[in-house]
N, C-alpha and C positions, 0 to 999 in steps of 0.2 A: 805205360798203362793207359788203356783207352778211357775216354770220358765216362762211359757207362759203368765201367768197373769201379772207377773212383767214386762215382755217385753212390753205388751200392755199398761200398765199404763205409762211407760216411754215415749212411743211414743205419747200418748195423751198430756203429759206435754210439750214436744218439740213443737208440733203443735200449742198449745195454746200460747206459747211464741212467735213463729214466726208470729202469726196473730196480735200481738199488735204493733201499730205504736209508735215510740219514740215521746216524747212531742215536741222536736224541730222540727221533721218532720211534726207532726200534725199542729204546728203553721205555718210552711212554706206553707203547703198545704192550710190551711184556708185563708191565706193572698193572695194566688194566686201568690206568688213569686217564684214558682218553675221553671220559665223560665230561660233558659241559656243565654238570651241576656243581655249584659252589661248595666248598668244604663246610661242615657244620660249625656254627658260631660257638656252641657250647659242647664241650667234651662230656658226654653223659657218663663216662667212667670216672670223672672227678667228683669228689664229694661237694655238695652245695652248702653254703653257710646258712645257719638258721636265721629267721627273721628277727630283727632287733626287738627286745622286750620294751614295751612302753610302760614306764613307771608313772603312776598317777601323782600329780603334784597338788599340794594344798593351795587353794585359792581363797583368799579372804579380803574383805574390804570394810571400811568404816565410812559412812556417808550420812549427810543430813537427811531428815525425813522429807521426802518429796511430796508433791501435791496428791498423787494417787494413793500413796501409803497413808498420808495424813487423813484422807477421806475414809479409808478403811478403818483406821484406828478410832476415829471419833464415833462414839456410840457403841463401839465394840469393846475396846480396851481402855479408852480414855474418855473422860467427860469433864466439864467444868467443875472445879473443886478438887481435882486430883492434885496430889502434892508436888508433882513435877510438870512443868509446861512442856508441850510437845516440842517446842524449840530447843529444849535441853535434852531431848532424846536423839539417839542415833540408830541407824540401820546397820547392823553388823551381819554381813553375809559370810558364811563359812562352808567349806567342804567337810564332808563326813562320810564314813563308811556305814552303809545301812546293813540290815540283817541278812541281805542276800549277797553281801560282799561287793556291792556296787558303790561307786562314788557319786554322791548327790551334793546339792547345795541348798542350804536353808537359811531363812531369815531369823535373826534375833534382834529384838528392839531393846535397847539398853540406855541407861543414863550415860551422857557424854563422859562423865567422870570415870567410868569403868570400861568403856567400850574397847579401848586398845588393849587393856589387860586381858579381857575375856577373849579377844581375838587371839592373843598369844596362847591362852589355855587350849582353845580348840585346834590350833595348829599342833600342839603337843598330842592331843587326843587322836588327831588324824594320823600323825606319824607313828603312833603306837597301835594303829588299827583298832582302837576301841569302837565297838559297834553302837550306833544310835539308830533306833527304828525309824524315826522321822523328826525333822525340825520344821516347825510351822509357827505362825502367829498363834498366840493363845486364843482359845475359844472365848466367846462372850460369857462372862460369869453369870451363873444362876444358882439358886439353891439346889442342893443335892436331893433328889427324889428317891423314894424307896426302890423304885424299879431300876435306878442307876446301879444299885448294888449288884444286880445280876446281868447288867448289860455287857455282853461280850463283843459288841460291834465297835466300841470306842477304842481307837488305837492308842498306842503309847507315845504320845507326842511330847517332845522336848520343846519347852517354850520359856519365855522370859517375862517381859513387861506385861502386866495386867493390873489395872487399878481396881482393887477389890478388897474385901475384908479378909483377914487371915482365916484359914480353915478352923472352924469350930468357934470363932469369935463373932460377937455381934457389935463390937465397938472398935476393935483395933485393926488398922489397915495392915495388909500383907506387905512384906518387903518387896514383893513384885510391883507394888504400886509406885515405888520410887525408881524402878528400873535397875535395881542392883541385886537381883535374885534370879536364879535359873532352876528349873526342875528338869532332871535328865532321866529319860526312860521311866516314867512314873509307874507303869505296870510292874516292871521288874524291880523297882526300888520303891516300895509302897510307903504310904503314911500309915504308921501303926500306932493306934491309941494305947493308952495305959492298960486297957482291958484286953488288948491283943486284937481288937477288931480293926479292919481296914476299910478304905473308902469303896472298894470294889471287891466282890467275892472272888473274881478270877485272879486277884492279886494274893489270895491267901497262901498259895504254895511258896511265895517269895518272902514270906516272913522268916523262913528258915535261911538265915544268912550264912550258914555253912555250905549252902549250895553255890556252885560256880556256873551259873547259866548265862547265856548270851545277854549282854547289856546290863548285868548286875554290877553294882559298885560295892567295893569292899575296903575295909580299913587298910591304908597304906598303898592302895593301887594308884595307877597313873592319874585317875580322875581326882582323887582326894589330894594327892601330892601336888598336882598342878594348881588346883584352886588355893591350896595352902600357900603356894609360892606368891600368889598375888594378894594374900591377906584375907581370903574368904574362908568361911567356916562351913562345915558339913552338918546337916540335920541328923546324920547318923551318930553324931557325938552327943546329942541331947540326952539328958539324964532321965527324963520321964518318958514322954512319948518319943517316937523315932520318926523322922521324916527323911528316909534314905535317898529320895530323889533330889533333895533341896540343898542348894548352896547359896550363900548370901554374903554380902560385904559386912554386914553387922553381926552375923551369927544368929539372927533371929528369923 
């Protein structure tokens, strides 16, 4: 065989080898997987897990009266001559569910003697989802004016310590003056006099205690039971007038 013929045969063999596709490449081409795009990280055909539900947790604390709160209390809720020194009061901060179903935190000022017990009560109310419109420091006491009877702007504020006379008295101090009384949702749980009158006209519908409206307190409910557990009594048990908002250590 001449050199030219040998060279030609070798060239034909090389070209035939180059024209053949390896098996792996043929399989890739047949499957259409020759794309350079990476595979998807999430299979859209698989169901996704729902987002975890966040369960609100009660938060509460008992602490001494700090300088800024002390300044707010003097002249508003406390004055020289009050039966409890400011040093014997404590700030009790508690979580609660408001009427919009939101979790809020509010301040209660209480006698050191009862602070931990009341914190326990409000933990129970929170876990039971009992609604409280708002918890704030008590407003500065002043005589009730005739126009207050029709005032619809005043909110239903749950509050505790306030050095003042008892409602309707000119000589006797309220149990709030000692830091061991609390009024809860006063609009929904009104003070009802012997003659059936109330302190605010907008509270009139709530004299009907057979109603079960948001924020109302009833015999045997979680509010009454919880305060009873710490030895407090409810104004709804009074035999003459009724003070459905009121709970106190002494029962007065």
